[in-house]
C-alpha positions, -999 to 999 in steps of 0.1 A, spaced: -17 -722 -88 2 -751 -104 38 -758 -96 52 -748 -130 36 -713 -126 51 -709 -92 85 -721 -105 83 -694 -132 75 -667 -107 104 -678 -85 128 -679 -115 117 -644 -125 127 -628 -92 160 -647 -92 171 -632 -124 206 -618 -121 213 -633 -87 244 -655 -80 240 -692 -74 242 -689 -36 215 -663 -34 193 -682 -59 196 -714 -38 186 -694 -7 154 -682 -24 146 -717 -36 151 -731 -2 129 -704 13 100 -712 -10 104 -749 -4 99 -743 33 70 -720 26 51 -747 8 58 -771 36 44 -745 60 11 -739 44 -21 -759 51 -49 -735 40 -73 -734 11 -60 -733 -25 -71 -697 -28 -53 -686 4 -23 -708 -4 -18 -690 -37 -24 -656 -21 3 -661 6 27 -674 -20 21 -644 -41 25 -620 -12 60 -634 -6 69 -632 -43 58 -596 -43 78 -588 -12 110 -604 -26 105 -586 -59 102 -552 -40 132 -558 -18 154 -570 -47 144 -539 -67 159 -517 -41 190 -539 -40 185 -554 -5 207 -583 4 190 -617 2 200 -627 37 185 -594 50 153 -601 31 149 -636 45 155 -624 80 129 -596 77 102 -619 62 111 -650 82 84 -677 82 83 -677 120 62 -645 116 34 -667 102 33 -687 134 9 -716 132 -20 -695 120 -19 -710 85 -8 -745 94 -21 -758 127 -53 -737 127 -80 -745 152 -114 -730 146 -126 -711 177 -161 -698 185 -167 -665 204 -201 -655 217 -208 -619 208 -204 -596 238 -236 -581 254 -234 -549 233 -223 -565 200 -253 -588 197 -274 -560 185 -253 -552 154 -259 -583 132 -295 -584 143 -301 -549 130 -284 -551 96 -303 -534 68 -296 -530 31 -268 -504 28 -268 -498 65 -242 -514 88 -226 -503 120 -191 -496 106 -163 -473 117 -129 -465 104 -96 -456 120 -69 -442 97 -33 -433 101 -15 -409 77 23 -415 74 48 -391 61 57 -413 31 36 -433 6 26 -468 15 45 -497 -1 16 -522 -5 38 -553 -9 52 -548 26 19 -537 42 3 -568 28 29 -590 44 26 -571 76 -11 -578 76 -4 -616 69 19 -616 100 -3 -594 123 -37 -611 120 -27 -642 140 -22 -620 171 -59 -609 169 -80 -642 166 -113 -626 175 -109 -602 145 -102 -629 120 -138 -642 122 -170 -644 104 -205 -639 118 -225 -672 121 -261 -678 130 -270 -699 160 -304 -709 171 -308 -680 195 -279 -656 188 -253 -648 162 -217 -657 172 -182 -653 158 -162 -682 142 -126 -677 134 -111 -683 100 -76 -685 87 -80 -672 52 -52 -649 41 -64 -613 46 -62 -593 14 -50 -557 15 -72 -534 -7 -63 -502 -25 -89 -477 -15 -111 -467 -45 -146 -467 -31 -167 -449 -5 -155 -454 31 -170 -480 54 -189 -498 26 -209 -527 41 -190 -560 44 -204 -594 34 -199 -607 69 -217 -640 65 -194 -653 37 -168 -676 50 -139 -662 29 -145 -627 44 -138 -612 78 -156 -585 96 -130 -559 88 -109 -547 59 -75 -529 56 -70 -503 29 -43 -480 17 -43 -448 -3 -11 -429 -10 3 -424 25 -28 -435 44 -36 -468 61 -72 -474 71 -89 -502 89 -127 -505 87 -144 -526 114 -179 -540 118 -187 -528 154 -197 -563 165 -160 -572 165 -145 -544 186 -147 -507 195 -123 -479 186 -98 -487 213 -94 -523 202 -92 -513 166 -65 -487 175 -43 -514 191 -47 -535 159 -38 -506 137 -8 -495 157 5 -531 159 0 -534 121 19 -501 115 47 -512 138 51 -545 118 50 -526 85 78 -502 97 98 -533 109 96 -547 73 109 -513 62 139 -519 84 128 -496 112 134 -506 148 102 -499 167 98 -513 203 66 -528 215 45 -512 243 13 -518 262 -9 -511 232 15 -520 204 17 -557 205 45 -582 196 29 -602 167 48 -633 178 38 -632 214 13 -658 228 -23 -645 228 -32 -632 262 -66 -646 273 -74 -612 290 -75 -597 255 -105 -620 246 -126 -613 277 -162 -601 275 -161 -575 302 -199 -570 302 -204 -604 318 -189 -590 350 -216 -565 355 -243 -573 381 -257 -539 391 -294 -535 391 -307 -510 366 -338 -501 346 -340 -507 309 -350 -470 307 -313 -461 314 -304 -478 281 -332 -466 258 -336 -428 262 -362 -405 246 -368 -394 210 -345 -367 198 -345 -338 173 -329 -345 140 -309 -322 117 -327 -311 86 -319 -325 52 -328 -353 28 -309 -385 34 -289 -395 3 -288 -429 -14 -250 -431 -12 -238 -432 24 -217 -415 34 -225 -386 12 -193 -367 23 -165 -369 48 -148 -338 62 -117 -335 83 -110 -304 104 -73 -303 114 -65 -281 144 -35 -275 165 -41 -295 197 -26 -270 222 -45 -241 207 -77 -261 209 -70 -270 245 -65 -233 254 -99 -224 238 -116 -252 257 -101 -240 290 -113 -205 282 -148 -219 283 -140 -238 315 -143 -273 300 -124 -302 285 -118 -304 248 -147 -329 245 -170 -306 264 -161 -276 242 -166 -296 209 -199 -309 222 -210 -274 230 -203 -260 195 -220 -291 181 -251 -283 201 -250 -247 187 -245 -260 152 -274 -284 155 -297 -255 166 -288 -237 134 -293 -269 114 -329 -278 124 -362 -262 116 -375 -274 150 -380 -247 177 -383 -270 207 -374 -305 218 -345 -325 231 -311 -327 214 -292 -359 223 -256 -365 214 -244 -400 219 -210 -401 236 -191 -434 239 -171 -441 270 -141 -465 271 -149 -484 303 -115 -501 303 -103 -472 324 -126 -482 352 -113 -518 355 -79 -518 339 -92 -542 312 -69 -554 284 -97 -568 263 -95 -561 226 -132 -567 221 -160 -542 226 -155 -525 260 -174 -492 257 -207 -479 267 -223 -445 261 -243 -417 276 -265 -390 261 -252 -354 264 -286 -337 263 -299 -302 260 -333 -286 254 -331 -269 221 -345 -236 234 -318 -235 261 -288 -237 237 -274 -202 239 -239 -189 248 -209 -212 245 -197 -207 280 -229 -218 296 -233 -248 273 -197 -259 278 -199 -257 316 -232 -277 315 -218 -304 292 -185 -306 312 -207 -314 343 -227 -340 323 -195 -357 311 -183 -361 347 -217 -373 360 -231 -394 331 -197 -408 321 -188 -419 357 -182 -455 366 -214 -456 386 -236 -444 357 -217 -466 331 -224 -497 353 -261 -488 353 -261 -484 315 -243 -517 311 -268 -534 333 -297 -518 315 -284 -531 282 -278 -566 295 -313 -566 310 -328 -556 276 -308 -582 257 -316 -610 282 -353 -603 277 -349 -616 242 -327 -646 250 -351 -675 243 -367 -661 212 -354 -680 181 -329 -660 160 -351 -659 130 -378 -641 150 -353 -619 168 -341 -605 135 -376 -595 125 -382 -578 159 -349 -560 160 -353 -547 124 -385 -531 136 -374 -516 169 -336 -511 166 -340 -479 145 -360 -464 173 -339 -476 202 -305 -469 186 -311 -440 162 -342 -420 168 -332 -413 203 -299 -398 190 -294 -365 172 -258 -373 164 -228 -390 178 -195 -377 191 -166 -401 198 -133 -388 210 -104 -413 211 -83 -386 228 -46 -383 225 -32 -413 206 1 -424 220 29 -443 202 65 -450 209 89 -420 203 105 -440 175 72 -443 157 65 -405 158 91 -399 131 69 -418 106 34 -409 115 17 -376 108 -18 -380 122 -48 -403 130 -84 -398 123 -117 -417 131 -148 -420 110 -182 -432 121 -211 -439 98 -243 -424 110 -274 -446 112 -307 -433 98 -325 -411 107 -293 -393 120 -278 -371 93 -243 -368 106 -217 -381 131 -185 -367 145 -153 -383 158 -120 -369 169 -85 -381 175 -53 -362 185 -17 -371 178 13 -351 187 3 -315 179 -26 -322 156 -63 -329 164 -85 -341 136 -123 -336 140 -141 -358 113 -176 -350 103 -194 -378 83 -226 -368 65 -254 -387 48 -273 -355 39 -265 -329 14 -271 -297 35 -240 -281 48 -252 -258 76 -240 -280 104 -203 -282 94 -202 -246 83 -214 -235 117 -188 -256 135 -161 -242 112 -173 -207 119 -173 -212 157 -137 -226 156 -123 -199 134 -141 -171 154 -119 -182 183 -88 -176 162 -82 -213 156 -65 -222 123 -86 -250 108 -74 -268 77 -103 -285 60 -97 -318 41 -120 -344 29 -138 -362 2 -157 -351 -28 -195 -353 -25 -203 -389 -34 -231 -388 -59 -263 -407 -54 
């Protein structure tokens, strides 16, 4: 952008202001130009973001001094001026994701937050500009080395997007001006979509809550920081960048990692993925009481009704049903890492043995305790590391071909579906006045037809079902089982995305 165009934009927002306030704005933008040392594209973007923020604030008659204090240039840190490119090896789980990319298939997930009031995009954009510097491993592109992919940080200005497409659309991760995530808004909803190579649900939730806190601050709300809501201007804690999987040295067989082939839900996989997203909103206390009635945790109960729904949704009469259940292993080592730090186990059942809810819930509750234990997670981690190490010295160009052939079997054919529960999301008391709910969305990988994810906040639990098939037996059966227990289930979601 040339200087005359910038001057015209600044002059426009100063219209009607007195001489003193006009000078303060001029001085602010002079300092902003001194502050920037990024590409022409990013330089213009950041300038425009500040123009838009000033324009919004002035339209609601906010005092110029208050505006400058809120959007102080200190919030940019040195991210856009004294940027030092960093390289991060992918963690031992994440290495699989870029190797197994296929056309229209990418390991993506979304975490979304619904506020009580509509989003002001001018302020959310600036909040994103300020927040990203606190998460260097997220502001990165995937690069190709000789043996493995790796992450290389970039300082391009992140661009907020208005949501007008299907969720979790694949990202062009190898293009330098992109990152491996996106931030979107729609009415009163903020969503972040992540390529799983960057982080897991827990890391993404810290990023989202930190972004929301900064957005609320720009709205003039006083929200304190906490353990998982970071101060954007704090120094980066090296513990947040640790690859926790490197610490694992327990002997394990690769078999612990792979598993056996599983039954799939019936239905033709659609060209557009996801085909549909459904949110079941349930009162958290009521759901907990029903789970206790069946002598299990909420996760155990939801898994039990998923098993029963799968039995109704397949034409198979025998075989193994495997539901992949991620486990946040930070709880076993008090880790603060914001990178991937989760492993999984298979909640498994023979199809013919899936009968009454009480028996299935009891059994799954036991599986969660045993298979999700630290001891078993350590074995799973070791098994995954052993498998990955067996490919270490194969050149990347050959690895990609191998993984495209085998990854579908190892990662998808052994799974019937996935259930991820982020549990009860906690925020500061001050934040609760502005947030209605959270939800999580996971894109199923073929040949799986669906995936489920759940998050609870205050008195609301949201169970999200993401489909890539057209048939609706699975979700109808889950809905029936919940409502048969007297639970009030409010169903929200997308239209059916046409192929």
